[in-house]
C-alpha positions as a Markdown table, in Angstrom:
| # | Residue | x | y | z |
|---|---|---|---|---|
| 1 | Met | -8.6 | -15.9 | -26.3 |
| 2 | Arg | -9.6 | -13.7 | -23.3 |
| 3 | His | -11.0 | -10.3 | -23.7 |
| 4 | Lys | -8.5 | -7.6 | -22.5 |
| 5 | Asn | -11.0 | -6.4 | -19.9 |
| 6 | Ser | -11.4 | -9.9 | -18.5 |
| 7 | Lys | -11.5 | -10.3 | -14.7 |
| 8 | His | -9.6 | -13.6 | -14.9 |
| 9 | Lys | -7.8 | -14.2 | -11.7 |
| 10 | Thr | -4.3 | -15.7 | -11.3 |
| 11 | Lys | -2.3 | -17.0 | -8.4 |
| 12 | His | 0.2 | -14.6 | -7.0 |
| 13 | His | 2.9 | -15.7 | -4.6 |
| 14 | Ile | 3.3 | -13.2 | -1.8 |
| 15 | Ile | 6.9 | -14.4 | -1.2 |
| 16 | Pro | 7.9 | -15.3 | -4.8 |
| 17 | Ser | 8.5 | -19.0 | -5.5 |
| 18 | Ser | 11.8 | -17.9 | -7.1 |
| 19 | Arg | 12.7 | -16.6 | -3.7 |
| 20 | Asn | 11.8 | -19.8 | -1.8 |
| 21 | Gly | 8.2 | -18.8 | -1.3 |
| 22 | Ser | 6.0 | -21.8 | -0.6 |
| 23 | Asn | 2.9 | -23.0 | -2.5 |
| 24 | Glu | 0.9 | -23.0 | 0.7 |
| 25 | Asp | -2.4 | -21.1 | 0.7 |
| 26 | Ser | -1.0 | -18.6 | 3.2 |
| 27 | Asn | 1.5 | -17.5 | 0.6 |
| 28 | Ile | -0.9 | -17.2 | -2.3 |
| 29 | Cys | -3.5 | -14.7 | -3.2 |
| 30 | Met | -5.7 | -14.5 | -6.2 |
| 31 | Val | -5.4 | -11.3 | -8.2 |
| 32 | Glu | -6.7 | -10.1 | -11.6 |
| 33 | Glu | -4.4 | -11.1 | -14.4 |
| 34 | Arg | -3.7 | -7.5 | -15.5 |
| 35 | Asp | -2.9 | -6.4 | -11.9 |
| 36 | His | -0.5 | -9.4 | -11.6 |
| 37 | Gln | 1.4 | -8.4 | -14.7 |
| 38 | Leu | 1.6 | -4.8 | -13.6 |
| 39 | Tyr | 2.8 | -5.8 | -10.1 |
| 40 | His | 5.7 | -7.7 | -11.6 |
| 41 | Gln | 6.5 | -5.0 | -14.1 |
| 42 | Leu | 6.8 | -2.5 | -11.3 |
| 43 | Phe | 8.3 | -4.6 | -8.5 |
| 44 | Glu | 9.8 | -7.6 | -10.4 |
| 45 | Asn | 10.1 | -10.4 | -7.8 |
| 46 | Lys | 10.7 | -8.3 | -4.7 |
| 47 | Thr | 9.3 | -9.5 | -1.4 |
| 48 | Pro | 6.7 | -7.3 | 0.4 |
| 49 | Ile | 9.5 | -6.1 | 2.9 |
| 50 | Glu | 11.7 | -5.1 | 0.0 |
| 51 | Ile | 8.9 | -3.2 | -1.6 |
| 52 | Ile | 8.2 | -1.3 | 1.6 |
| 53 | Glu | 11.9 | -0.5 | 1.9 |
| 54 | Tyr | 12.0 | 0.7 | -1.7 |
| 55 | Leu | 9.0 | 3.0 | -1.1 |
| 56 | Glu | 10.4 | 4.3 | 2.1 |
| 57 | Met | 13.7 | 5.3 | 0.4 |
| 58 | Thr | 12.3 | 6.4 | -2.9 |
| 59 | Phe | 9.1 | 8.2 | -2.0 |
| 60 | Trp | 9.1 | 8.8 | 1.7 |
| 61 | Asn | 12.6 | 10.3 | 2.1 |
| 62 | Gly | 13.8 | 7.4 | 4.3 |
| 63 | Lys | 10.9 | 7.6 | 6.8 |
| 64 | Lys | 9.6 | 4.3 | 8.0 |
| 65 | Phe | 6.1 | 3.2 | 7.0 |
| 66 | Gly | 3.6 | 4.4 | 9.6 |
| 67 | Ser | 5.8 | 7.3 | 10.8 |
| 68 | Ile | 4.8 | 9.6 | 7.9 |
């Protein structure tokens, strides 16, 4: 059993495999297991573009990223 403060890394698909994301290295990054769990709790299986759009509408009053 891993200690809850373990720095164990897991594979994260940038474009989720459930959304036709590939298993190519360019679509995978290694993240700490806890961060990976939190990411999916917050963003589910959204793509990076969908996350930016969500943040723009929810937190930035519809302003595009970079124009704040």
